[in-house]
N, C-alpha and C positions, 0 to 999 in steps of 0.2 A: 583666588578669585570667586566672590559669589554670584552665583548665577541669582538674580532677581525669580519672588513666586509671583507666577502665572497663572491669571486663573479663567479662564473662557465659562462663560455658560450656558448654556443650550435651555432652552424654556420647548417643552415638545406636549401641547396639547392631545389630549388621548382619552380611550374611556376613564381612567381615574386618576383624573384630572393635571396639577400641571406639575410638571419634572426637571428639577437640574443638573446639569453635568457636569462635572467644570472638568480640566483638561488632564490631573492628574487621575480622576476616575476611570477616566475614556481609556488611558494608554493602560493602565491598570486591567479592565476589561477586553484591552483588545488583546494585550499580554496574555492572559488566561487562556481565550478564545486561542490561541496559538498554539498550545503548550501537545493538542492531542497529537497537529499536526506534524509538527518537529517530532515527535515523537514516532510516530508511523513512519516518518522519512529513516529517521534513525537505525529504527530496527530494523527495514526492509533494507539498508544499506549493508549492514552488522551481518543480512543475511545475506548476501549478494558476497558479500567478501568474505564470510568463512564457506561457499561452495565455489569460490573459484582459489583453489590453493595457490601460493605465490613460490617462485623460484625460491 
């Protein structure tokens, strides 16, 4: 089963003129922005696991 290609264009009027962002680019930007938070949570969990010796 193949999913159809969907593109949502948002037009933003700002100081630099018009820009368009499609759904794929927005998803990529959100994923990139979430990576440091996920890595920090992973490092904190690894630290907590190493501090607490398991039986």
